[in-house]
Structures are given as C-alpha cells and as structure tokens.
C-alpha positions in Angstrom: 0.7 -2.2 40.7 2.0 -2.1 37.1 3.1 1.2 35.7 1.5 2.4 32.4 4.0 3.1 29.6 4.8 6.8 29.3 5.4 8.8 26.2 9.0 7.6 25.9 7.7 4.0 25.9 5.2 4.9 23.1 8.0 6.4 21.1 10.1 3.4 21.5 7.3 1.1 20.4 6.7 3.3 17.3 10.4 3.3 16.4 10.5 -0.5 16.5 7.3 -0.6 14.4 8.8 1.8 11.8 12.0 -0.3 11.5 10.0 -3.6 11.2 7.6 -2.1 8.6 10.3 -0.4 6.6 12.4 -3.6 6.4 9.4 -5.8 5.4 8.1 -3.3 2.8 11.6 -2.8 1.4 11.8 -6.6 0.8 8.3 -6.6 -0.7 8.8 -3.5 -2.8 12.1 -4.6 -4.4 11.4 -8.3 -5.0 9.8 -7.9 -8.4 12.7 -5.8 -9.7 15.2 -8.4 -8.4 13.3 -11.2 -10.1 13.0 -9.4 -13.4 16.7 -8.5 -13.3 17.7 -12.0 -12.4 15.8 -13.5 -15.4 16.9 -10.9 -17.9 20.6 -11.0 -16.8 20.7 -14.7 -17.3 19.3 -14.5 -20.8 15.7 -15.4 -20.0 12.9 -14.1 -22.1 10.8 -11.1 -21.3 7.8 -13.3 -21.0 9.5 -15.5 -18.4 10.6 -12.4 -16.5 7.1 -11.0 -16.5 5.6 -14.3 -15.4 7.9 -14.8 -12.5 7.5 -11.2 -11.5 3.7 -11.8 -11.5 4.2 -14.7 -9.2 5.4 -12.2 -6.6 2.6 -9.6 -7.1 -0.5 -11.6 -8.1 -0.8 -13.6 -4.9 -1.4 -10.3 -3.0 -5.0 -10.8 -4.1 -5.1 -13.8 -1.8 -4.4 -11.6 1.1 -7.9 -11.5 2.5 -7.9 -15.3 2.7 -4.7 -15.4 4.8 -5.7 -12.3 6.9 -8.2 -14.2 9.0 -5.4 -16.0 10.7 -4.2 -12.6 11.9 -7.6 -11.8 13.4 -7.8 -15.2 15.0 -4.3 -15.3 16.5 -3.8 -14.8 20.2 -0.6 -12.9 19.4 -0.6 -11.2 16.0 3.1 -10.7 16.1 3.8 -14.4 15.7 1.6 -14.6 12.5 3.4 -11.6 10.9 6.9 -12.8 12.0 6.1 -16.2 10.5 5.0 -14.6 7.3 8.2 -12.6 7.1 10.3 -15.8 7.6 8.3 -17.7 5.0 8.7 -14.8 2.6 12.4 -14.7 3.3 12.9 -18.4 2.9 10.8 -18.8 -0.2 12.4 -15.8 -2.0 15.9 -16.9 -1.2 15.2 -20.5 -2.2 13.4 -19.5 -5.4 16.3 -17.2 -6.5 19.0 -19.8 -5.7 17.2 -22.6 -7.6 16.5 -20.4 -10.7 18.5 -21.9 -13.6 19.2 -25.1 -11.8 15.7 -26.4 -11.8 12.7 -26.0 -14.2 11.0 -22.6 -14.0 7.9 -24.1 -12.4 9.4 -24.8 -8.9 10.9 -21.3 -8.9 7.4 -19.9 -9.8 5.8 -21.9 -7.0 8.4 -20.6 -4.4 7.9 -17.0 -5.6 4.1 -17.4 -5.4 4.5 -18.6 -1.7 6.5 -15.5 -1.0 3.9 -13.4 -2.8 1.1 -14.9 -0.7 2.8 -13.7 2.5 3.2 -10.2 1.0 -0.1 -8.9 2.3 0.8 -9.6 5.8 4.0 -7.6 5.3 2.0 -4.6 4.2 -1.6 -4.3 5.3 -1.1 -6.9 8.0 1.5 -4.9 9.8 -0.5 -1.7 9.4 -3.5 -3.3 11.2 -1.3 -3.7 14.3 -0.4 0.0 14.5 -3.5 1.3 16.5 -2.8 -1.2 19.4 0.9 -0.3 19.4 0.6 3.5 19.6 -2.5 3.6 21.9 -6.0 5.0 21.7 -5.3 8.7 21.4 -6.6 9.9 18.0 -3.9 12.5 17.4 -1.2 10.0 18.3 -2.7 7.5 15.9 -2.9 10.0 13.1 0.8 11.0 13.5 1.8 7.3 13.6 -0.1 6.8 10.3 2.2 9.4 8.8 5.1 7.2 9.8 3.3 4.2 8.3 2.8 6.0 5.0 6.6 6.8 5.1 7.5 3.1 5.4 5.4 2.4 2.3 7.3 5.1 0.5 10.6 3.8 1.7 9.7 0.3 0.5 8.6 1.5 -2.9 11.7 3.6 -3.5 14.6 2.1 -1.4 13.7 -1.5 -2.3 14.0 -1.1 -6.1 17.0 1.3 -5.7 18.8 -1.1 -3.4 18.2 -3.9 -5.9 19.5 -1.8 -8.8 22.6 -0.8 -6.9 23.5 -4.3 -5.6 22.7 -5.9 -9.0 25.2 -3.6 -10.7 27.8 -3.9 -7.9 27.5 -7.7 -7.4 24.6 -9.6 -9.0 20.8 -9.8 -9.1 21.0 -12.9 -7.0 22.9 -11.0 -4.3 20.3 -8.2 -4.5 17.5 -10.7 -4.0 19.2 -12.4 -1.1 19.7 -9.0 0.6 15.9 -8.5 0.3 15.4 -12.0 1.9 17.7 -11.0 4.7 15.7 -7.8 5.2 12.5 -9.8 5.5 14.1 -12.1 8.1 15.3 -9.1 10.1 11.8 -7.7 9.9 10.6 -10.9 11.6 12.9 -10.4 14.5 11.8 -6.7 14.8 8.1 -7.6 14.8 8.7 -10.0 17.7 10.1 -7.0 19.7 6.8 -5.2 19.4 4.3 -5.4 22.2 1.8 -8.3 21.9 -1.5 -7.4 20.3 -4.4 -9.8 20.7 -7.7 -9.7 18.7 -11.0 -8.7 20.2 -12.4 -12.2 20.0 -9.2 -13.9 21.2 -9.2 -16.7 18.7 -12.9 -17.4 18.6 -13.4 -18.8 15.1 -17.2 -18.6 15.4 -17.1 -14.8 16.2 -14.5 -13.9 13.5 -15.9 -13.5 10.1 -14.6 -15.4 7.1 -13.2 -13.4 4.1 -16.5 -13.4 2.1 -18.7 -12.2 4.9 -16.1 -9.6 5.8 -16.3 -8.2 2.3 -20.1 -8.2 2.5 -19.8 -6.3 5.8 -17.6 -3.8 4.1 -20.1 -3.4 1.3 -23.0 -2.8 3.8 -21.0 -0.4 6.0 -21.3 3.0 4.3 -18.0 4.3 5.7 -16.0 1.2 4.8 -17.7 1.1 1.4 -16.7 4.7 0.6 -13.2 4.0 1.9 -12.8 1.1 -0.5 -14.1 2.6 -3.7 -12.3 6.0 -3.1 -9.1 4.1 -2.5 -9.5 2.0 -5.6 -10.4 5.1 -7.8 -7.3 7.1 -6.6 -5.1 4.0 -7.0 -6.2 3.5 -10.6 -5.6 7.2 -11.3 -2.1 7.5 -9.9 -1.0 4.2 -11.4 -1.0 5.9 -14.8 1.8 8.3 -13.7 4.9 6.0 -14.3 3.7 5.1 -17.8 2.6 8.6 -18.6 6.0 9.9 -17.5 7.8 8.0 -20.2 5.5 9.3 -23.0 5.4 12.8 -21.6 9.1 13.2 -22.3 8.4 13.2 -26.0 6.0 16.0 -25.7 8.2 18.0 -23.4 11.2 17.6 -25.7 13.5 15.9 -23.3 15.3 12.5 -23.3 13.3 9.4 -22.4 15.6 8.7 -19.5 14.5 11.8 -17.7 11.2 10.1 -17.0 13.0 8.7 -14.0 13.3 12.3 -12.7 9.5 12.6 -12.9 8.8 9.3 -11.1 11.5 10.2 -8.5 9.7 13.6 -7.9 6.5 11.7 -7.3 8.3 9.4 -4.8 9.9 12.3 -3.1 6.6 14.0 -2.9 5.1 10.9 -1.2 7.8 11.1 1.5 7.3 14.8 2.0 3.6 14.2 2.4 4.2 11.5 5.0 6.5 13.8 6.9 3.8 16.5 6.8 1.4 14.1 8.5 4.0 13.2 11.2 4.5 16.9 12.0 0.9 18.0 11.7 -1.5 15.0 11.9 -4.7 15.1 9.9 -7.7 16.2 11.9 -11.4 15.7 11.3 -13.7 12.9 10.1 -11.7 10.4 7.8 -14.8 10.1 5.5 -14.7 13.8 4.8 -10.9 13.9 4.6 -10.8 11.2 2.0 -13.3 13.0 -0.3 -11.4 16.3 0.0 -8.0 14.8 -0.4 -9.1 12.7 -3.4 -10.2 16.0 -5.1 -6.8 17.4 -4.3 -5.2 14.4 -6.1 -7.5 15.1 -9.0 -6.1 18.7 -9.0 -2.5 17.3 -9.0 -3.3 15.0 -11.9 -4.8 18.0 -13.7 -1.6 19.9 -13.3 0.4 17.0 -14.7 -1.9 16.8 -17.7 -1.7 20.6 -18.4 2.1 21.0 -17.8 4.0 22.0 -21.0 7.5 22.4 -19.6 9.8 19.9 -17.9 10.2 22.0 -14.7 6.4 22.3 -14.3 6.0 18.6 -14.9 8.5 17.8 -12.1 6.7 20.1 -9.8 3.3 18.6 -10.7 4.5 15.1 -10.2 6.0 16.0 -6.8 2.8 17.8 -5.7 0.7 14.8 -6.7 2.9 12.6 -4.6 2.4 14.8 -1.6 -1.3 14.8 -2.0 -1.5 11.1 -2.6 0.4 10.5 0.6 -2.0 12.6 2.5 -4.9 10.7 0.9 -3.3 7.4 1.9 -3.0 8.6 5.5 -6.7 9.4 5.5 -7.5 5.9 4.2 -5.4 4.4 7.0 -7.3 6.5 9.5 -10.6 5.4 8.0 -9.7 1.7 8.1 -8.6 2.1 11.7 -11.6 4.0 12.9 -14.4 2.3 10.9 -13.3 -1.4 10.9 -15.2 -3.4 13.5 -13.2 -5.1 16.3 -12.3 -8.7 15.4 -12.0 -8.2 11.6 -9.6 -5.2 11.5 -6.8 -7.2 10.0 -9.1 -8.5 7.2 -10.4 -5.1 6.5 -6.9 -3.6 6.2 -5.9 -6.4 3.8 -9.1 -6.4 1.8 -8.7 -2.7 1.0 -5.0 -3.2 0.3 -5.7 -6.1 -2.1 -8.4 -4.2 -4.0 -6.1 -1.2 -4.1 -3.3 -3.3 -5.7 -5.9 -4.8 -8.2 -7.1 -1.4 -9.1 -3.5 0.0 -9.5 -2.6 -2.9 -11.7 -5.6 -2.2 -13.9 -4.6 1.4 -14.0 -1.1 0.6 -15.2 -2.5 -1.8 -17.9 -5.1 0.8 -19.0 -2.4 3.5 -19.2 -0.2 1.3 -21.3 -3.0 0.7 -23.8 -4.2 4.2 -24.0 -1.0 6.3 -24.2 -0.7 5.2 -27.9 -3.9 7.2 -28.6 -3.1 10.2 -26.5 -0.5 10.6 -23.7 -2.9 12.5 -21.5 -5.9 10.2 -22.0 -5.1 8.0 -19.0 -4.9 11.0 -16.8 -8.2 12.4 -18.1 -9.9 9.1 -17.4 -8.4 8.9 -13.9 -9.5 12.4 -13.1 -13.0 11.6 -14.4 -13.2 8.3 -12.4 -11.9 9.8 -9.2 -14.2 12.8 -9.4 -17.2 10.5 -10.0 -16.2 8.4 -7.0 -16.0 11.6 -4.8 -19.4 12.7 -6.1 -20.9 9.3 -5.3 -19.4 9.4 -1.8 -20.7 12.9 -1.2 -24.2 11.9 -2.4 -24.1 8.8 -0.2 -23.1 10.8 2.8 -25.8 13.4 2.4 -28.5 10.8 1.9 -27.3 9.1 5.1 -27.4 12.4 6.9 -30.9 13.2 5.8 -32.1 9.7 6.7 -30.5 10.0 10.2 -32.1 13.4 10.8 -35.5 12.0 9.6 -35.3 9.1 12.0 -34.4 11.4 14.9 -37.3 13.6 14.2 -39.7 10.6 13.9 -38.6 9.4 17.4 -39.2 12.7 19.1 -42.4 12.8 21.1 
C-alpha cells in the first residue's frame, strides 16, 4: 500500500516548482533587455533593436495555440521542459549568430524562443494546483509563491542582464539567460508528473478558438479576463509615467528608476503577504475588491506632489497589484474546466500581455498632453470594468434566485 506524501513532501514539491518557475521567468523576463543591449552595443539602430526585441515578446500572443499541446500531453512536464530547452537553444543561437548572419535568421530564432515563452509563464502556473494538492488554503499560499516568481523574473532578469552586460558583454548576459532556461527544464522534470483530465483525448480537448468562446460564455472566466486586462492596461502606464513625473517632482530623470524599483519591491512584498496569509473568499469577489484597491493606489500616484510620497504610492500600488494577480491565479485555477486549464491560463496571460503593451503605448502617446492623463484613463477603465463585473454578478444572482423560486412546488 503506497503512502501518501506528507506535508514535507508537499513543501519539497513546491520548492522545486518555485526554483523551476523562477529560473524560467528570469530567462523570459531578461531576454528582451539582453537583445536590445546586444544590438545597441554593436552599433545597430534603435529600429532594429526594437524589432528584434519584439520578436521575443510578440509571439507570446501565439501562446493559446501552443497551449493545447499541454492539455493533451500525458505528462505536462515534458512539454514544458521541451519548451524551456527550445527557448534556451533558440535564444543562444540567435544571439551567437547576430552580426554574422543577416538580421532575418536572428529574428526567426528569437521568434521561436518567444513562441515558447507562454509555456514558461502561464504554462508552468497551470501545473501548480496538481503539484500542491487540492486544499484551497494550500493552493492560495502557493499562488503567493507563484506571484513572487513572476516578480523575480521581472526584476532579477533585467538586473542580471544589466550587471553581466557591464561586467562582460550583452552576449554573455543572453547566454546566461539561455543557461537559466536550460536549468529550468531539468528542474521541471523533477516535479511530480501531472496528467490532463482527458489523458490525451484530442476530441475531448477544445481547440484555442472554442476555448476562448467557452471563456466568453462562462461568467466567472469572462470577468476574470476583462478585469485582468483592465488592471494590466492601467499599471502598464507606471514605468512611462515615472519618467515624466520626475519633471513635476523636481528631481533628476534618473530617479525614475527608484519609482519603478519601489513598484517592483511592492510586488514582492505583496506576494510574501499572500504566502504568509493566503487570500480567502470567492476569487470573483476578491478580484473586484482588489482591482478597486489598485485604482486607489493609482489615484495616490496621480495625486502625489513629493518624491517621497510618490515612492510610497508606487510601492503600495505594487503590493496591491500582486494581491490582485494572486486573486486572478485563484480564479483561473478554480473556474477553468478540467481538460482546458492550460489553455485558460495561457489565454488570460496572452490577453494580459496584449493589454499591457497597449497600456504602455497609450501612456507613451498621452504623457505629452498631461503626465497624469494615462493614470486617469487607467483608473476610469478599471473602475468601469469593476462596475460591469459587479452588475454581471448581481444579475446572475437574481436570475439564480428566480430559477430556484420557480422550481419550488
């Protein structure tokens, strides 16, 4: 008779997951910085640097179309490990061939790496519930660790690249990221095997288009998606706004890095908070409340008139956004139907990235009119999304109560 794994076994599995996710997301988070530094340091144009950087980020939108392989696989670890290895190989080869071949082969190699990116982010997250077990509180605490790995990837990745590029070269920095992705593949294979509900039944596993339609019809997943997109669009304005706020605050432009660092540190503090005290309650309600909290944080950023207050406001917004992100992970975990969980995770992630990119572009075009205008629009958009979600939820509640009363004898 086999013995069920105890708490220590669960902690070991979570530790291995955190190491694998942090390595993968560090590689993914730092790659665009490495590519841009590589091009600029070799005398390439800003246009070429931007185009090659986009080859890493833009293919994330193809994530839902590669996610089905994860839901179909008999062992999801192998799919994710293979994605990590392909990412590592394509990134390393693309960097090493840059300058020795025309730009097109490098762009294609970087695009291949970018296509694997969603499996290193949302794909790994979709495996977490099966790794930590069915207990809700355990899952919520583990989601705090997951949020932390995203924060590590978004801060350690670019910081590592900047440090290695200055000490050695941008090529060495990019190769270090490729090595991190390869190490992530090995760590993923050390996780316990996780099989899909349908065990490779292609007929039972929805394709990307029908999965998106399912998400649109499912009220909880629909609200999860548009609330995630609204908040992503809002907070994407912060790095751009930070640069322009320095002029109003009367400080040097370089201190914008302090504001963005405060936001990143706030994200890590928020994820630690969820680890220590997991979120409780219905994810649908949590997302609405925490989205309004993010709105409040953005409002403080917009109203701050001193540098110290701005730093505090950026940090607080980072904390609140981490809590909101943890709530969205809980929603994806608890509302996604069995058999398409990987696709749901990656669909939401892809739409979040799209919305964040739009938010950054919008902020860049609007800060010339007024520094705080992107923040005001983000506040308005997120508040509108919360009101729509609240209205939806109340209508659903009334409809459910009406049906129950009609069925009573």
